[in-house]
C-alpha positions in Angstrom: -24.0 -49.2 17.9 -26.1 -46.5 16.1 -25.7 -44.2 19.0 -21.9 -44.8 19.1 -21.7 -44.0 15.4 -23.7 -40.8 15.9 -21.4 -39.6 18.7 -18.4 -40.3 16.5 -19.9 -38.4 13.6 -20.7 -35.4 15.8 -17.2 -35.4 17.2 -15.7 -35.4 13.6 -18.1 -32.5 12.6 -17.0 -30.5 15.6 -13.3 -31.1 14.8 -13.8 -30.0 11.2 -15.6 -26.8 12.3 -12.7 -26.0 14.7 -10.1 -26.6 12.0 -12.0 -24.3 9.7 -11.8 -21.6 12.3 -8.0 -22.0 12.7 -7.2 -19.8 9.7 -4.6 -17.0 9.5 -7.3 -14.5 10.6 -6.4 -13.4 14.2 -8.9 -11.9 16.6 -8.6 -10.6 20.1 -12.0 -9.3 21.1 -13.6 -8.5 24.4 -16.8 -10.3 23.4 -19.0 -11.2 20.5 -19.3 -8.6 17.7 -20.7 -8.4 14.2 -18.4 -8.1 11.2 -17.1 -4.5 10.7 -18.7 -2.8 7.6 -16.3 -2.0 4.8 -15.9 1.6 4.0 -13.5 1.7 1.0 -14.0 4.8 -1.2 -13.8 3.7 -4.9 -11.7 5.7 -7.4 -13.8 5.5 -10.6 -11.8 5.1 -13.7 -8.5 4.5 -11.9 -6.4 1.4 -12.4 -3.0 0.2 -11.3 -0.5 -2.2 -13.0 0.9 -4.9 -10.8 4.7 -4.8 -10.6 7.1 -7.5 -9.6 6.9 -8.0 -5.8 3.5 -6.3 -5.4 0.9 -7.9 -3.2 -2.8 -7.3 -2.9 -2.3 -6.0 0.6 0.5 -3.7 -0.5 -1.6 -2.2 -3.3 -4.7 -1.9 -1.1 -2.6 -0.2 1.6 -1.0 2.2 -0.8 -4.4 3.3 -2.1 -6.3 3.4 1.2 -8.7 0.6 0.2 -9.9 -2.4 2.1 -8.2 -5.5 0.6 -11.5 -7.4 0.5 -13.0 -4.7 -1.6 -10.0 -4.5 -4.0 -10.2 -8.3 -4.4 -14.0 -8.3 -5.0 -13.8 -5.5 -7.5 -11.3 -7.5 -9.6 -12.9 -11.0 -9.1 -9.9 -12.3 -7.2 -10.4 -14.8 -4.4 -8.2 -15.7 -1.4 -5.3 -16.0 -1.2 -5.3 -13.0 -3.5 -2.7 -14.1 -6.0 -1.7 -11.5 -8.6 0.8 -11.3 -11.4 3.2 -8.6 -12.8 1.5 -6.8 -15.7 -2.0 -7.4 -14.4 -4.3 -4.4 -14.3 -6.4 -3.9 -11.2 -9.4 -1.6 -10.9 -9.7 0.7 -7.9 -13.5 0.7 -8.3 -16.3 -1.8 -8.7 -17.2 -2.9 -12.2 -19.9 -0.8 -13.7 -19.4 2.2 -11.3 -18.3 4.3 -14.2 -20.1 4.4 -17.5 -20.1 6.5 -20.7 -23.2 7.3 -22.7 -22.6 6.4 -26.4 -24.1 8.2 -29.4 -24.6 7.3 -33.0 -22.8 9.2 -35.8 -24.7 12.2 -37.2 -25.3 13.0 -40.8 -23.2 15.6 -42.6 -24.3 19.1 -41.8 -26.4 18.0 -38.9 -25.7 19.7 -35.5 -23.1 17.9 -33.5 -24.5 16.1 -30.4 -23.3 17.3 -27.0 -20.2 15.5 -25.8 -21.2 12.8 -23.4 -19.8 13.0 -19.9 -18.8 10.1 -17.7 -21.4 9.1 -15.2 -19.9 8.8 -11.7 -21.8 7.6 -8.7 -22.0 9.9 -5.6 -19.4 8.9 -3.0 -20.6 6.7 -0.2 -20.6 8.3 3.2 -17.8 6.9 5.3 -18.6 6.2 8.9 -16.0 7.2 11.5 -13.8 4.5 13.0 -15.1 3.1 16.4 -14.0 4.9 19.6 -12.7 1.5 20.9 -10.9 -1.3 19.2 -11.0 -5.0 20.0 -7.2 -5.1 19.7 -5.1 -4.9 22.9 -2.7 -2.3 21.3 0.9 -1.9 22.6 3.6 0.6 21.7 5.8 -0.5 18.8 8.9 1.3 20.0 10.2 3.1 23.1 11.3 6.4 21.6 9.7 9.8 21.6 7.1 10.9 19.1 8.6 13.1 16.4 5.6 13.7 14.3 1.9 13.1 15.0 -1.1 12.0 12.9 -2.8 14.6 10.7 -6.1 13.6 9.1 -6.1 13.9 5.3 -2.4 14.7 5.1 -0.8 12.0 2.9 2.6 12.2 4.6 1.2 12.1 8.1 -1.1 9.1 8.2 0.5 7.8 11.3 3.1 8.7 14.0 6.9 8.8 13.8 8.7 7.4 16.8 12.4 8.3 17.1 15.2 6.1 18.3 18.6 4.7 17.4 19.6 2.4 14.5 18.9 -1.2 15.5 16.4 -0.4 18.3 13.7 -3.1 18.4 10.5 -2.5 16.6 7.7 -4.7 18.1 4.3 -5.9 16.9 1.6 -3.7 18.4 -0.8 -6.6 18.7 -1.3 -10.2 17.9 -1.7 -10.9 14.2 -0.3 -12.3 10.9 2.2 -10.6 8.7 0.6 -9.8 5.3 3.3 -7.6 3.9 7.1 -7.6 4.4 9.1 -5.7 1.7 10.3 -2.4 0.3 7.9 -2.0 -2.6 5.8 0.9 -1.3 7.4 4.2 -2.1 7.9 6.5 1.0 7.8 3.7 3.6 11.3 2.1 3.1 11.5 -1.4 4.6 7.9 -2.0 5.6 5.9 -4.6 7.6 2.1 -4.8 7.7 0.4 -6.9 10.3 -3.3 -8.0 10.0 -5.0 -8.2 13.4 -8.5 -9.1 12.2 -10.7 -8.5 9.2 -10.9 -4.8 9.9 -7.6 -3.7 11.6 -4.1 -3.5 10.2 -0.9 -1.9 11.6 2.2 -0.8 9.6 5.8 -0.3 10.6 8.0 1.7 8.1 11.6 2.8 7.6 13.1 -0.3 9.3 16.8 -1.1 8.9 16.1 -4.8 8.9 12.9 -6.9 8.7 12.8 -10.0 11.0 9.5 -11.6 9.9 8.1 -12.9 6.7 4.7 -12.8 5.1 2.3 -15.4 6.5 4.1 -15.5 9.9 2.1 -15.2 13.1 3.3 -12.6 15.6 2.4 -11.8 19.2 2.0 -8.4 20.8 5.4 -7.1 21.9 7.4 -9.5 19.7 10.3 -7.9 17.9 9.6 -7.9 14.1 12.2 -5.4 12.9 15.2 -3.3 13.7 14.7 0.5 13.6 16.4 2.3 10.7 16.1 5.2 8.3 15.2 3.6 4.9 13.2 6.2 3.1 13.5 8.6 6.0 15.7 11.5 7.1 16.6 10.0 10.4 16.2 6.8 12.5 12.6 6.2 13.3 9.6 3.9 12.9 6.7 5.2 11.1 3.7 3.5 12.7 0.1 3.4 11.3 -3.1 1.8 12.4 -5.7 1.3 9.7 -9.4 0.5 10.1 -11.0 -1.1 7.0 -8.1 0.3 5.0 -8.4 3.9 6.3 -5.7 5.5 8.5 -6.7 6.4 12.1 -4.8 8.3 14.8 -2.7 5.6 16.6 -2.6 7.6 19.8 -6.4 7.2 20.1 -5.8 3.5 20.6 -2.4 3.1 22.1 -2.1 3.1 25.9 -1.2 6.4 27.5 2.4 6.8 28.4 
């Protein structure tokens, strides 16, 4: 009887462990790997105000910060709930400090004006040469514009086409943003593939998926359009720990 109870207890423990693993985090890896290090670059002294419709993923994406760092810096836990009017720091608490001075007596020489103390930026390691995601092309058109490192308007590639052409998920994942709140991207979808990798699809005519929805590689998630663009296209980005990388490094050769 004791042995039977022990086996039942072990079975329940295993079931609970498997259930805990079945979260919205999606992985497709070739083998065991350690968690990717976060490489967000803080912006000391800078804050943003949450507007209606904003999400943590959208704000993190707009500022090139890993969403886990942004949440940690502001003491916000999963599922990263934020509210309009809320102020979010783009830097960890205590990373910027000002030296204070006591008032001086009349006629005494004025003390030197204190300067903010800012920590030296952390070195940012380059993205890996290979990705655990089995990337596929999000659209069939020709490349209109390529990725340019450090150029704010060219953090991905633009793929041309016709209005209504299918825009497909470039890998298995979960939709973490579906909206039009990020200036310059039009109707935008962001898919989280694992804790380190995101992909983004901008300028859509129509979004076909909602936040929290699981998607498969090759699944249509939008219709191509020109919202926020001069012509019909999909602006496609791949981000590693919040930082844009060249999509053509990871997409299969055509």
